[in-house]
N, CA, C, O and the ligand as a Tripos MOL2 file, in Angstrom:
@<TRIPOS>MOLECULE
protein
  309   307    78     0     0
PROTEIN
NO_CHARGES

@<TRIPOS>ATOM
      1 N          37.2070  -46.8900   -8.1950 N.3       1 MET1
      2 CA         36.5090  -45.6830   -7.7110 C.3       1 MET1
      3 C          36.7830  -44.4910   -8.6230 C.2       1 MET1
      4 O          37.9280  -44.1340   -8.8990 O.2       1 MET1
      5 N          35.7150  -43.9090   -9.0650 N.am      2 MET2
      6 CA         35.8050  -42.7540   -9.9580 C.3       2 MET2
      7 C          36.1440  -41.4990   -9.1440 C.2       2 MET2
      8 O          35.5880  -41.2630   -8.0710 O.2       2 MET2
      9 N          37.0570  -40.7160   -9.6760 N.am      3 LEU3
     10 CA         37.4010  -39.4580   -9.0160 C.3       3 LEU3
     11 C          36.2680  -38.4500   -9.1900 C.2       3 LEU3
     12 O          35.6000  -38.4210  -10.2240 O.2       3 LEU3
     13 N          36.0640  -37.6360   -8.1770 N.am      4 ALA4
     14 CA         35.1190  -36.5370   -8.3120 C.3       4 ALA4
     15 C          35.8000  -35.3870   -9.0520 C.2       4 ALA4
     16 O          37.0220  -35.2500   -9.0140 O.2       4 ALA4
     17 N          34.9890  -34.5560   -9.7300 N.am      5 CYS5
     18 CA         35.5470  -33.4350  -10.4780 C.3       5 CYS5
     19 C          36.3570  -32.5170   -9.5530 C.2       5 CYS5
     20 O          37.3670  -31.9420   -9.9580 O.2       5 CYS5
     21 N          35.8960  -32.3950   -8.3180 N.am      6 ARG6
     22 CA         36.5880  -31.5400   -7.3580 C.3       6 ARG6
     23 C          38.0110  -32.0680   -7.0880 C.2       6 ARG6
     24 O          38.9590  -31.2910   -6.9720 O.2       6 ARG6
     25 N          38.1380  -33.3880   -6.9920 N.am      7 GLU7
     26 CA         39.4620  -33.9750   -6.7830 C.3       7 GLU7
     27 C          40.3610  -33.7680   -7.9910 C.2       7 GLU7
     28 O          41.5790  -33.6360   -7.8700 O.2       7 GLU7
     29 N          39.7270  -33.7440   -9.1660 N.am      8 MET8
     30 CA         40.4870  -33.5540  -10.3930 C.3       8 MET8
     31 C          41.2290  -32.2230  -10.3870 C.2       8 MET8
     32 O          42.3730  -32.1400  -10.8320 O.2       8 MET8
     33 N          40.5680  -31.1810   -9.8790 N.am      9 THR9
     34 CA         41.2110  -29.8720   -9.8780 C.3       9 THR9
     35 C          42.4410  -29.9050   -8.9730 C.2       9 THR9
     36 O          43.4250  -29.2070   -9.2150 O.2       9 THR9
     37 N          42.3670  -30.7320   -7.9220 N.am     10 GLU10
     38 CA         43.5080  -30.8070   -7.0060 C.3      10 GLU10
     39 C          44.6590  -31.6090   -7.6080 C.2      10 GLU10
     40 O          45.8230  -31.3800   -7.2810 O.2      10 GLU10
     41 N          44.3260  -32.5420   -8.4840 N.am     11 LEU11
     42 CA         45.3540  -33.4120   -9.0560 C.3      11 LEU11
     43 C          45.9610  -32.8700  -10.3390 C.2      11 LEU11
     44 O          47.0180  -33.3240  -10.7780 O.2      11 LEU11
     45 N          45.2750  -31.8790  -10.9480 N.am     12 THR12
     46 CA         45.6890  -31.4360  -12.2770 C.3      12 THR12
     47 C          47.1340  -30.9280  -12.3070 C.2      12 THR12
     48 O          47.9080  -31.2910  -13.1920 O.2      12 THR12
     49 N          47.4850  -30.0930  -11.3390 N.am     13 THR13
     50 CA         48.8410  -29.5450  -11.3290 C.3      13 THR13
     51 C          49.8680  -30.6620  -11.1600 C.2      13 THR13
     52 O          50.8870  -30.6980  -11.8500 O.2      13 THR13
     53 N          49.5790  -31.5740  -10.2270 N.am     14 ASP14
     54 CA         50.4880  -32.6990  -10.0130 C.3      14 ASP14
     55 C          50.6230  -33.5510  -11.2700 C.2      14 ASP14
     56 O          51.7060  -34.0170  -11.6230 O.2      14 ASP14
     57 N          49.4820  -33.7350  -11.9290 N.am     15 TYR15
     58 CA         49.5090  -34.5180  -13.1620 C.3      15 TYR15
     59 C          50.3980  -33.8400  -14.2090 C.2      15 TYR15
     60 O          51.2430  -34.4850  -14.8310 O.2      15 TYR15
     61 N          50.1990  -32.5480  -14.3920 N.am     16 LEU16
     62 CA         50.9390  -31.8320  -15.4260 C.3      16 LEU16
     63 C          52.4260  -31.7490  -15.0920 C.2      16 LEU16
     64 O          53.2640  -31.6410  -15.9870 O.2      16 LEU16
     65 N          52.7460  -31.8000  -13.8030 N.am     17 GLU17
     66 CA         54.1630  -31.7690  -13.4080 C.3      17 GLU17
     67 C          54.6890  -33.1740  -13.1500 C.2      17 GLU17
     68 O          55.7860  -33.3490  -12.6200 O.2      17 GLU17
     69 N          53.9030  -34.1690  -13.5270 N.am     18 ARG18
     70 CA         54.2760  -35.5840  -13.4390 C.3      18 ARG18
     71 C          54.6290  -36.0040  -12.0200 C.2      18 ARG18
     72 O          55.6140  -36.7050  -11.7910 O.2      18 ARG18
     73 N          53.8090  -35.5650  -11.0720 N.am     19 GLN19
     74 CA         54.0380  -35.9030   -9.6750 C.3      19 GLN19
     75 C          53.0990  -37.0230   -9.1990 C.2      19 GLN19
     76 O          53.2140  -37.4890   -8.0660 O.2      19 GLN19
     77 N          52.1970  -37.4400  -10.0440 N.am     20 LEU20
     78 CA         51.2050  -38.4310   -9.6070 C.3      20 LEU20
     79 C          51.7930  -39.8340   -9.6200 C.2      20 LEU20
     80 O          52.6560  -40.1590  -10.4350 O.2      20 LEU20
     81 N          51.3050  -40.6570   -8.6960 N.am     21 SER21
     82 CA         51.6650  -42.0690   -8.7160 C.3      21 SER21
     83 C          51.0020  -42.7150   -9.9310 C.2      21 SER21
     84 O          50.1110  -42.1310  -10.5470 O.2      21 SER21
     85 N          51.4370  -43.9020  -10.2630 N.am     22 TRP22
     86 CA         50.8850  -44.6060  -11.4250 C.3      22 TRP22
     87 C          49.3760  -44.7320  -11.3040 C.2      22 TRP22
     88 O          48.6310  -44.4540  -12.2440 O.2      22 TRP22
     89 N          48.9460  -45.1530  -10.1320 N.am     23 TRP23
     90 CA         47.5130  -45.4050   -9.9140 C.3      23 TRP23
     91 C          46.7020  -44.1180   -9.9960 C.2      23 TRP23
     92 O          45.6320  -44.0960  -10.6030 O.2      23 TRP23
     93 N          47.2040  -43.0490   -9.3890 N.am     24 ASP24
     94 CA         46.4930  -41.7710   -9.4690 C.3      24 ASP24
     95 C          46.4270  -41.2820  -10.9130 C.2      24 ASP24
     96 O          45.4280  -40.7030  -11.3420 O.2      24 ASP24
     97 N          47.4960  -41.5210  -11.6460 N.am     25 ARG25
     98 CA         47.5100  -41.0700  -13.0400 C.3      25 ARG25
     99 C          46.4600  -41.8420  -13.8540 C.2      25 ARG25
    100 O          45.7630  -41.2700  -14.6910 O.2      25 ARG25
    101 N          46.3640  -43.1450  -13.5890 N.am     26 MET26
    102 CA         45.3610  -43.9380  -14.2910 C.3      26 MET26
    103 C          43.9560  -43.4380  -13.9860 C.2      26 MET26
    104 O          43.1310  -43.3010  -14.8900 O.2      26 MET26
    105 N          43.6870  -43.1670  -12.7230 N.am     27 ARG27
    106 CA         42.3580  -42.6720  -12.3440 C.3      27 ARG27
    107 C          42.0980  -41.3100  -12.9540 C.2      27 ARG27
    108 O          40.9850  -41.0030  -13.3810 O.2      27 ARG27
    109 N          43.1470  -40.4960  -12.9890 N.am     28 PHE28
    110 CA         43.0390  -39.1630  -13.5620 C.3      28 PHE28
    111 C          42.6730  -39.2620  -15.0510 C.2      28 PHE28
    112 O          41.7600  -38.5840  -15.5230 O.2      28 PHE28
    113 N          43.3980  -40.1140  -15.7750 N.am     29 LEU29
    114 CA         43.1680  -40.2440  -17.2150 C.3      29 LEU29
    115 C          41.7990  -40.8570  -17.4960 C.2      29 LEU29
    116 O          41.1430  -40.5030  -18.4770 O.2      29 LEU29
    117 N          41.3700  -41.7810  -16.6290 N.am     30 MET30
    118 CA         40.0560  -42.3720  -16.7760 C.3      30 MET30
    119 C          38.9770  -41.3000  -16.6650 C.2      30 MET30
    120 O          38.0010  -41.2930  -17.4150 O.2      30 MET30
    121 N          39.1780  -40.4010  -15.7180 N.am     31 HIS31
    122 CA         38.1840  -39.3540  -15.5030 C.3      31 HIS31
    123 C          38.1090  -38.4040  -16.7030 C.2      31 HIS31
    124 O          37.0180  -38.1180  -17.1970 O.2      31 HIS31
    125 N          39.2620  -37.9140  -17.1730 N.am     32 ILE32
    126 CA         39.1750  -36.9690  -18.2910 C.3      32 ILE32
    127 C          38.7310  -37.6680  -19.5720 C.2      32 ILE32
    128 O          38.2760  -37.0180  -20.5140 O.2      32 ILE32
    129 N          38.8670  -39.0080  -19.6060 N.am     33 GLY33
    130 CA         38.3490  -39.7460  -20.7510 C.3      33 GLY33
    131 C          36.8280  -39.7230  -20.7900 C.2      33 GLY33
    132 O          36.2230  -39.8370  -21.8570 O.2      33 GLY33
    133 N          36.2190  -39.5760  -19.6290 N.am     34 MET34
    134 CA         34.7550  -39.6490  -19.5440 C.3      34 MET34
    135 C          34.0920  -38.3160  -19.2380 C.2      34 MET34
    136 O          32.8760  -38.1860  -19.3730 O.2      34 MET34
    137 N          34.8680  -37.3310  -18.8310 N.am     35 CYS35
    138 CA         34.2790  -36.0750  -18.3610 C.3      35 CYS35
    139 C          34.7800  -34.9270  -19.2230 C.2      35 CYS35
    140 O          35.9360  -34.5180  -19.1160 O.2      35 CYS35
    141 N          33.9180  -34.4170  -20.0650 N.am     36 GLY36
    142 CA         34.2990  -33.3540  -20.9860 C.3      36 GLY36
    143 C          34.7200  -32.0790  -20.2770 C.2      36 GLY36
    144 O          35.6310  -31.3840  -20.7270 O.2      36 GLY36
    145 N          34.0550  -31.7710  -19.1630 N.am     37 ALA37
    146 CA         34.3680  -30.5450  -18.4260 C.3      37 ALA37
    147 C          35.8030  -30.6010  -17.8950 C.2      37 ALA37
    148 O          36.5500  -29.6290  -18.0040 O.2      37 ALA37
    149 N          36.1770  -31.7360  -17.3250 N.am     38 CYS38
    150 CA         37.5210  -31.8590  -16.7710 C.3      38 CYS38
    151 C          38.5740  -31.9230  -17.8810 C.2      38 CYS38
    152 O          39.6870  -31.4210  -17.7250 O.2      38 CYS38
    153 N          38.2090  -32.5370  -18.9840 N.am     39 TRP39
    154 CA         39.1230  -32.5790  -20.1160 C.3      39 TRP39
    155 C          39.4610  -31.1540  -20.5720 C.2      39 TRP39
    156 O          40.6260  -30.8260  -20.7980 O.2      39 TRP39
    157 N          38.4310  -30.3180  -20.7010 N.am     40 GLU40
    158 CA         38.6440  -28.9180  -21.0700 C.3      40 GLU40
    159 C          39.4820  -28.2020  -20.0190 C.2      40 GLU40
    160 O          40.3550  -27.3940  -20.3360 O.2      40 GLU40
    161 N          39.1970  -28.5180  -18.7670 N.am     41 TYR41
    162 CA         39.9070  -27.8840  -17.6630 C.3      41 TYR41
    163 C          41.3950  -28.2180  -17.7060 C.2      41 TYR41
    164 O          42.2420  -27.3340  -17.5790 O.2      41 TYR41
    165 N          41.7030  -29.4980  -17.8860 N.am     42 VAL42
    166 CA         43.1010  -29.9390  -17.9210 C.3      42 VAL42
    167 C          43.8270  -29.3180  -19.1100 C.2      42 VAL42
    168 O          44.9770  -28.8930  -19.0040 O.2      42 VAL42
    169 N          43.1280  -29.2750  -20.2420 N.am     43 ARG43
    170 CA         43.7100  -28.6520  -21.4300 C.3      43 ARG43
    171 C          44.0390  -27.1850  -21.1770 C.2      43 ARG43
    172 O          45.0950  -26.6890  -21.5700 O.2      43 ARG43
    173 N          43.1000  -26.4980  -20.5050 N.am     44 GLY44
    174 CA         43.3100  -25.0860  -20.1870 C.3      44 GLY44
    175 C          44.4650  -24.8950  -19.2240 C.2      44 GLY44
    176 O          45.3040  -24.0150  -19.4120 O.2      44 GLY44
    177 N          44.5030  -25.7230  -18.1890 N.am     45 MET45
    178 CA         45.5620  -25.6080  -17.1880 C.3      45 MET45
    179 C          46.9250  -25.8970  -17.7960 C.2      45 MET45
    180 O          47.9260  -25.2920  -17.4110 O.2      45 MET45
    181 N          46.9620  -26.8170  -18.7380 N.am     46 LYS46
    182 CA         48.2070  -27.1520  -19.4060 C.3      46 LYS46
    183 C          48.7620  -25.9230  -20.1150 C.2      46 LYS46
    184 O          49.9590  -25.6390  -20.0580 O.2      46 LYS46
    185 N          47.8680  -25.2010  -20.7840 N.am     47 ALA47
    186 CA         48.2760  -23.9820  -21.4820 C.3      47 ALA47
    187 C          48.7530  -22.9390  -20.4780 C.2      47 ALA47
    188 O          49.7430  -22.2460  -20.7130 O.2      47 ALA47
    189 N          48.0460  -22.8330  -19.3640 N.am     48 VAL48
    190 CA         48.4110  -21.8540  -18.3360 C.3      48 VAL48
    191 C          49.7870  -22.1730  -17.7700 C.2      48 VAL48
    192 O          50.6420  -21.2940  -17.6640 O.2      48 VAL48
    193 N          49.9970  -23.4340  -17.4090 N.am     49 LEU49
    194 CA         51.2760  -23.8450  -16.8360 C.3      49 LEU49
    195 C          52.4150  -23.6260  -17.8170 C.2      49 LEU49
    196 O          53.4920  -23.1730  -17.4320 O.2      49 LEU49
    197 N          52.1810  -23.9450  -19.0770 N.am     50 ALA50
    198 CA         53.2080  -23.7520  -20.0910 C.3      50 ALA50
    199 C          53.6220  -22.2910  -20.1390 C.2      50 ALA50
    200 O          54.8030  -21.9760  -20.2840 O.2      50 ALA50
    201 N          52.6430  -21.4000  -20.0150 N.am     51 ASN51
    202 CA         52.9430  -19.9750  -20.0210 C.3      51 ASN51
    203 C          53.7120  -19.5700  -18.7700 C.2      51 ASN51
    204 O          54.6580  -18.7870  -18.8500 O.2      51 ASN51
    205 N          53.3090  -20.1030  -17.6050 N.am     52 PHE52
    206 CA         54.0020  -19.7980  -16.3620 C.3      52 PHE52
    207 C          55.4720  -20.1800  -16.4790 C.2      52 PHE52
    208 O          56.3570  -19.4050  -16.1170 O.2      52 PHE52
    209 N          55.7190  -21.3800  -16.9850 N.am     53 HIS53
    210 CA         57.0920  -21.8600  -17.0500 C.3      53 HIS53
    211 C          57.9120  -21.0440  -18.0490 C.2      53 HIS53
    212 O          59.1040  -20.8040  -17.8560 O.2      53 HIS53
    213 N          57.2440  -20.6290  -19.1100 N.am     54 ARG54
    214 CA         57.9700  -19.8960  -20.1320 C.3      54 ARG54
    215 C          58.3530  -18.4950  -19.6470 C.2      54 ARG54
    216 O          59.4930  -18.0640  -19.8230 O.2      54 ARG54
    217 N          57.4090  -17.7970  -19.0440 N.am     55 ILE55
    218 CA         57.7210  -16.4240  -18.6460 C.3      55 ILE55
    219 C          58.2010  -16.3420  -17.2080 C.2      55 ILE55
    220 O          58.6730  -15.2930  -16.7710 O.2      55 ILE55
    221 N          58.0830  -17.4560  -16.4550 N.am     56 GLY56
    222 CA         58.6270  -17.5180  -15.1050 C.3      56 GLY56
    223 C          58.0310  -16.5200  -14.1540 C.2      56 GLY56
    224 O          58.7580  -15.9060  -13.3720 O.2      56 GLY56
    225 N          56.7320  -16.3390  -14.1960 N.am     57 THR57
    226 CA         56.0690  -15.4020  -13.3010 C.3      57 THR57
    227 C          54.6940  -15.9250  -12.9260 C.2      57 THR57
    228 O          54.1430  -16.7930  -13.6030 O.2      57 THR57
    229 N          54.1420  -15.3910  -11.8430 N.am     58 GLU58
    230 CA         52.8170  -15.7950  -11.4040 C.3      58 GLU58
    231 C          51.7210  -14.9960  -12.1010 C.2      58 GLU58
    232 O          50.5340  -15.2770  -11.9370 O.2      58 GLU58
    233 N          52.1280  -14.0140  -12.8680 N.am     59 VAL59
    234 CA         51.1400  -13.1680  -13.5350 C.3      59 VAL59
    235 C          50.3830  -13.9750  -14.5860 C.2      59 VAL59
    236 O          50.9780  -14.7200  -15.3640 O.2      59 VAL59
    237 N          49.0850  -13.8160  -14.5950 N.am     60 VAL60
    238 CA         48.2600  -14.5310  -15.5630 C.3      60 VAL60
    239 C          48.4590  -13.9090  -16.9440 C.2      60 VAL60
    240 O          48.2510  -12.7090  -17.1230 O.2      60 VAL60
    241 N          48.8550  -14.7110  -17.9020 N.am     61 PRO61
    242 CA         49.0350  -14.1620  -19.2500 C.3      61 PRO61
    243 C          47.7020  -13.6750  -19.8090 C.2      61 PRO61
    244 O          46.6610  -14.2830  -19.5560 O.2      61 PRO61
    245 N          47.7300  -12.5960  -20.5580 N.am     62 PRO62
    246 CA         46.4780  -11.9770  -21.0350 C.3      62 PRO62
    247 C          45.6680  -12.8940  -21.9320 C.2      62 PRO62
    248 O          44.4540  -12.7210  -22.0310 O.2      62 PRO62
    249 N          46.2950  -13.8690  -22.5930 N.am     63 GLU63
    250 CA         45.5340  -14.7020  -23.5270 C.3      63 GLU63
    251 C          44.7470  -15.8090  -22.8210 C.2      63 GLU63
    252 O          43.9780  -16.5300  -23.4580 O.2      63 GLU63
    253 N          44.9400  -15.9420  -21.5030 N.am     64 VAL64
    254 CA         44.1780  -16.9620  -20.7660 C.3      64 VAL64
    255 C          42.7990  -16.4140  -20.4130 C.2      64 VAL64
    256 O          42.6900  -15.3740  -19.7640 O.2      64 VAL64
    257 N          41.7440  -17.1110  -20.8410 N.am     65 PRO65
    258 CA         40.3850  -16.6160  -20.5640 C.3      65 PRO65
    259 C          40.1030  -16.5910  -19.0650 C.2      65 PRO65
    260 O          40.3440  -17.5790  -18.3710 O.2      65 PRO65
    261 N          39.5890  -15.4610  -18.5590 N.am     66 PRO66
    262 CA         39.3370  -15.3280  -17.1170 C.3      66 PRO66
    263 C          38.3190  -16.3300  -16.6000 C.2      66 PRO66
    264 O          38.3550  -16.6890  -15.4230 O.2      66 PRO66
    265 N          37.4060  -16.7920  -17.4620 N.am     67 GLU67
    266 CA         36.3840  -17.7400  -16.9890 C.3      67 GLU67
    267 C          37.0190  -19.0540  -16.5600 C.2      67 GLU67
    268 O          36.4450  -19.7950  -15.7620 O.2      67 GLU67
    269 N          38.2060  -19.3430  -17.0900 N.am     68 LEU68
    270 CA         38.9140  -20.5510  -16.6810 C.3      68 LEU68
    271 C          39.2600  -20.4770  -15.1930 C.2      68 LEU68
    272 O          39.1520  -21.4640  -14.4660 O.2      68 LEU68
    273 N          39.6710  -19.3090  -14.7670 N.am     69 PHE69
    274 CA         40.0530  -19.1500  -13.3670 C.3      69 PHE69
    275 C          38.8260  -19.0700  -12.4660 C.2      69 PHE69
    276 O          38.8640  -19.5070  -11.3160 O.2      69 PHE69
    277 N          37.7470  -18.5150  -12.9880 N.am     70 ASP70
    278 CA         36.4940  -18.5180  -12.2350 C.3      70 ASP70
    279 C          36.0710  -19.9550  -11.9900 C.2      70 ASP70
    280 O          35.6790  -20.3180  -10.8810 O.2      70 ASP70
    281 N          36.1530  -20.7700  -13.0350 N.am     71 ARG71
    282 CA         35.7610  -22.1660  -12.9320 C.3      71 ARG71
    283 C          36.6470  -22.8750  -11.8990 C.2      71 ARG71
    284 O          36.1550  -23.6390  -11.0680 O.2      71 ARG71
    285 N          37.9120  -22.6210  -11.9590 N.am     72 PHE72
    286 CA         38.8560  -23.2270  -11.0370 C.3      72 PHE72
    287 C          38.5240  -22.8390   -9.5990 C.2      72 PHE72
    288 O          38.5270  -23.6820   -8.7020 O.2      72 PHE72
    289 N          38.2420  -21.5740   -9.3920 N.am     73 ARG73
    290 CA         37.9120  -21.1050   -8.0350 C.3      73 ARG73
    291 C          36.6200  -21.7340   -7.5380 C.2      73 ARG73
    292 O          36.5180  -22.1300   -6.3770 O.2      73 ARG73
    293 N          35.6260  -21.8220   -8.4320 N.am     74 ASN74
    294 CA         34.3370  -22.4170   -8.0320 C.3      74 ASN74
    295 C          34.5060  -23.8660   -7.6170 C.2      74 ASN74
    296 O          33.8990  -24.3140   -6.6450 O.2      74 ASN74
    297 N          35.3410  -24.6050   -8.3610 N.am     75 TRP75
    298 CA         35.5150  -26.0100   -8.0660 C.3      75 TRP75
    299 C          36.3120  -26.2300   -6.7890 C.2      75 TRP75
    300 O          36.1810  -27.2640   -6.1340 O.2      75 TRP75
    301 N          37.1200  -25.2730   -6.4520 N.am     76 LYS76
    302 CA         37.9140  -25.3880   -5.2380 C.3      76 LYS76
    303 C          37.0450  -25.2350   -3.9950 C.2      76 LYS76
    304 O          37.4060  -25.6930   -2.9110 O.2      76 LYS76
    305 N          35.8940  -24.5840   -4.1660 N.am     77 ARG77
    306 CA         35.0500  -24.2820   -3.0220 C.3      77 ARG77
    307 C          34.4130  -25.5330   -2.4410 C.2      77 ARG77
    308 O          33.6670  -25.4500   -1.4650 O.2      77 ARG77
    309 ZN         35.0170  -34.2380  -14.1540 Zn       78 ZN78
@<TRIPOS>BOND
     1     1     2 1
     2     2     3 1
     3     3     4 2
     4     3     5 am
     5     5     6 1
     6     6     7 1
     7     7     8 2
     8     7     9 am
     9     9    10 1
    10    10    11 1
    11    11    12 2
    12    11    13 am
    13    13    14 1
    14    14    15 1
    15    15    16 2
    16    15    17 am
    17    17    18 1
    18    18    19 1
    19    19    20 2
    20    19    21 am
    21    21    22 1
    22    22    23 1
    23    23    24 2
    24    23    25 am
    25    25    26 1
    26    26    27 1
    27    27    28 2
    28    27    29 am
    29    29    30 1
    30    30    31 1
    31    31    32 2
    32    31    33 am
    33    33    34 1
    34    34    35 1
    35    35    36 2
    36    35    37 am
    37    37    38 1
    38    38    39 1
    39    39    40 2
    40    39    41 am
    41    41    42 1
    42    42    43 1
    43    43    44 2
    44    43    45 am
    45    45    46 1
    46    46    47 1
    47    47    48 2
    48    47    49 am
    49    49    50 1
    50    50    51 1
    51    51    52 2
    52    51    53 am
    53    53    54 1
    54    54    55 1
    55    55    56 2
    56    55    57 am
    57    57    58 1
    58    58    59 1
    59    59    60 2
    60    59    61 am
    61    61    62 1
    62    62    63 1
    63    63    64 2
    64    63    65 am
    65    65    66 1
    66    66    67 1
    67    67    68 2
    68    67    69 am
    69    69    70 1
    70    70    71 1
    71    71    72 2
    72    71    73 am
    73    73    74 1
    74    74    75 1
    75    75    76 2
    76    75    77 am
    77    77    78 1
    78    78    79 1
    79    79    80 2
    80    79    81 am
    81    81    82 1
    82    82    83 1
    83    83    84 2
    84    83    85 am
    85    85    86 1
    86    86    87 1
    87    87    88 2
    88    87    89 am
    89    89    90 1
    90    90    91 1
    91    91    92 2
    92    91    93 am
    93    93    94 1
    94    94    95 1
    95    95    96 2
    96    95    97 am
    97    97    98 1
    98    98    99 1
    99    99   100 2
   100    99   101 am
   101   101   102 1
   102   102   103 1
   103   103   104 2
   104   103   105 am
   105   105   106 1
   106   106   107 1
   107   107   108 2
   108   107   109 am
   109   109   110 1
   110   110   111 1
   111   111   112 2
   112   111   113 am
   113   113   114 1
   114   114   115 1
   115   115   116 2
   116   115   117 am
   117   117   118 1
   118   118   119 1
   119   119   120 2
   120   119   121 am
   121   121   122 1
   122   122   123 1
   123   123   124 2
   124   123   125 am
   125   125   126 1
   126   126   127 1
   127   127   128 2
   128   127   129 am
   129   129   130 1
   130   130   131 1
   131   131   132 2
   132   131   133 am
   133   133   134 1
   134   134   135 1
   135   135   136 2
   136   135   137 am
   137   137   138 1
   138   138   139 1
   139   139   140 2
   140   139   141 am
   141   141   142 1
   142   142   143 1
   143   143   144 2
   144   143   145 am
   145   145   146 1
   146   146   147 1
   147   147   148 2
   148   147   149 am
   149   149   150 1
   150   150   151 1
   151   151   152 2
   152   151   153 am
   153   153   154 1
   154   154   155 1
   155   155   156 2
   156   155   157 am
   157   157   158 1
   158   158   159 1
   159   159   160 2
   160   159   161 am
   161   161   162 1
   162   162   163 1
   163   163   164 2
   164   163   165 am
   165   165   166 1
   166   166   167 1
   167   167   168 2
   168   167   169 am
   169   169   170 1
   170   170   171 1
   171   171   172 2
   172   171   173 am
   173   173   174 1
   174   174   175 1
   175   175   176 2
   176   175   177 am
   177   177   178 1
   178   178   179 1
   179   179   180 2
   180   179   181 am
   181   181   182 1
   182   182   183 1
   183   183   184 2
   184   183   185 am
   185   185   186 1
   186   186   187 1
   187   187   188 2
   188   187   189 am
   189   189   190 1
   190   190   191 1
   191   191   192 2
   192   191   193 am
   193   193   194 1
   194   194   195 1
   195   195   196 2
   196   195   197 am
   197   197   198 1
   198   198   199 1
   199   199   200 2
   200   199   201 am
   201   201   202 1
   202   202   203 1
   203   203   204 2
   204   203   205 am
   205   205   206 1
   206   206   207 1
   207   207   208 2
   208   207   209 am
   209   209   210 1
   210   210   211 1
   211   211   212 2
   212   211   213 am
   213   213   214 1
   214   214   215 1
   215   215   216 2
   216   215   217 am
   217   217   218 1
   218   218   219 1
   219   219   220 2
   220   219   221 am
   221   221   222 1
   222   222   223 1
   223   223   224 2
   224   223   225 am
   225   225   226 1
   226   226   227 1
   227   227   228 2
   228   227   229 am
   229   229   230 1
   230   230   231 1
   231   231   232 2
   232   231   233 am
   233   233   234 1
   234   234   235 1
   235   235   236 2
   236   235   237 am
   237   237   238 1
   238   238   239 1
   239   239   240 2
   240   239   241 am
   241   241   242 1
   242   242   243 1
   243   243   244 2
   244   243   245 am
   245   245   246 1
   246   246   247 1
   247   247   248 2
   248   247   249 am
   249   249   250 1
   250   250   251 1
   251   251   252 2
   252   251   253 am
   253   253   254 1
   254   254   255 1
   255   255   256 2
   256   255   257 am
   257   257   258 1
   258   258   259 1
   259   259   260 2
   260   259   261 am
   261   261   262 1
   262   262   263 1
   263   263   264 2
   264   263   265 am
   265   265   266 1
   266   266   267 1
   267   267   268 2
   268   267   269 am
   269   269   270 1
   270   270   271 1
   271   271   272 2
   272   271   273 am
   273   273   274 1
   274   274   275 1
   275   275   276 2
   276   275   277 am
   277   277   278 1
   278   278   279 1
   279   279   280 2
   280   279   281 am
   281   281   282 1
   282   282   283 1
   283   283   284 2
   284   283   285 am
   285   285   286 1
   286   286   287 1
   287   287   288 2
   288   287   289 am
   289   289   290 1
   290   290   291 1
   291   291   292 2
   292   291   293 am
   293   293   294 1
   294   294   295 1
   295   295   296 2
   296   295   297 am
   297   297   298 1
   298   298   299 1
   299   299   300 2
   300   299   301 am
   301   301   302 1
   302   302   303 1
   303   303   304 2
   304   303   305 am
   305   305   306 1
   306   306   307 1
   307   307   308 2
@<TRIPOS>SUBSTRUCTURE
     1 MET1         2 RESIDUE 1 A MET
     2 MET2         6 RESIDUE 1 A MET
     3 LEU3        10 RESIDUE 1 A LEU
     4 ALA4        14 RESIDUE 1 A ALA
     5 CYS5        18 RESIDUE 1 A CYS
     6 ARG6        22 RESIDUE 1 A ARG
     7 GLU7        26 RESIDUE 1 A GLU
     8 MET8        30 RESIDUE 1 A MET
     9 THR9        34 RESIDUE 1 A THR
    10 GLU10       38 RESIDUE 1 A GLU
    11 LEU11       42 RESIDUE 1 A LEU
    12 THR12       46 RESIDUE 1 A THR
    13 THR13       50 RESIDUE 1 A THR
    14 ASP14       54 RESIDUE 1 A ASP
    15 TYR15       58 RESIDUE 1 A TYR
    16 LEU16       62 RESIDUE 1 A LEU
    17 GLU17       66 RESIDUE 1 A GLU
    18 ARG18       70 RESIDUE 1 A ARG
    19 GLN19       74 RESIDUE 1 A GLN
    20 LEU20       78 RESIDUE 1 A LEU
    21 SER21       82 RESIDUE 1 A SER
    22 TRP22       86 RESIDUE 1 A TRP
    23 TRP23       90 RESIDUE 1 A TRP
    24 ASP24       94 RESIDUE 1 A ASP
    25 ARG25       98 RESIDUE 1 A ARG
    26 MET26      102 RESIDUE 1 A MET
    27 ARG27      106 RESIDUE 1 A ARG
    28 PHE28      110 RESIDUE 1 A PHE
    29 LEU29      114 RESIDUE 1 A LEU
    30 MET30      118 RESIDUE 1 A MET
    31 HIS31      122 RESIDUE 1 A HIS
    32 ILE32      126 RESIDUE 1 A ILE
    33 GLY33      130 RESIDUE 1 A GLY
    34 MET34      134 RESIDUE 1 A MET
    35 CYS35      138 RESIDUE 1 A CYS
    36 GLY36      142 RESIDUE 1 A GLY
    37 ALA37      146 RESIDUE 1 A ALA
    38 CYS38      150 RESIDUE 1 A CYS
    39 TRP39      154 RESIDUE 1 A TRP
    40 GLU40      158 RESIDUE 1 A GLU
    41 TYR41      162 RESIDUE 1 A TYR
    42 VAL42      166 RESIDUE 1 A VAL
    43 ARG43      170 RESIDUE 1 A ARG
    44 GLY44      174 RESIDUE 1 A GLY
    45 MET45      178 RESIDUE 1 A MET
    46 LYS46      182 RESIDUE 1 A LYS
    47 ALA47      186 RESIDUE 1 A ALA
    48 VAL48      190 RESIDUE 1 A VAL
    49 LEU49      194 RESIDUE 1 A LEU
    50 ALA50      198 RESIDUE 1 A ALA
    51 ASN51      202 RESIDUE 1 A ASN
    52 PHE52      206 RESIDUE 1 A PHE
    53 HIS53      210 RESIDUE 1 A HIS
    54 ARG54      214 RESIDUE 1 A ARG
    55 ILE55      218 RESIDUE 1 A ILE
    56 GLY56      222 RESIDUE 1 A GLY
    57 THR57      226 RESIDUE 1 A THR
    58 GLU58      230 RESIDUE 1 A GLU
    59 VAL59      234 RESIDUE 1 A VAL
    60 VAL60      238 RESIDUE 1 A VAL
    61 PRO61      242 RESIDUE 1 A PRO
    62 PRO62      246 RESIDUE 1 A PRO
    63 GLU63      250 RESIDUE 1 A GLU
    64 VAL64      254 RESIDUE 1 A VAL
    65 PRO65      258 RESIDUE 1 A PRO
    66 PRO66      262 RESIDUE 1 A PRO
    67 GLU67      266 RESIDUE 1 A GLU
    68 LEU68      270 RESIDUE 1 A LEU
    69 PHE69      274 RESIDUE 1 A PHE
    70 ASP70      278 RESIDUE 1 A ASP
    71 ARG71      282 RESIDUE 1 A ARG
    72 PHE72      286 RESIDUE 1 A PHE
    73 ARG73      290 RESIDUE 1 A ARG
    74 ASN74      294 RESIDUE 1 A ASN
    75 TRP75      298 RESIDUE 1 A TRP
    76 LYS76      302 RESIDUE 1 A LYS
    77 ARG77      306 RESIDUE 1 A ARG
    78 ZN78       309 GROUP 0 **** ****
């Protein structure tokens, strides 16, 4: 079963923090292998998370494009 893009947004944080089960990780990787939009999304979130961990704050770093967060919010809806 292919994951929906909406589910991908929910799994991205878990994936980046290595919280996914083996099977979920496989499905996740299968999806970003085939879906350019989600691949870009995961890449963007990875950069965002790296910044969060480095500066240890919830503040969005200025170099993160705001459209990334718009996209994230839209997909959450
Ligand atoms: Zn997708």
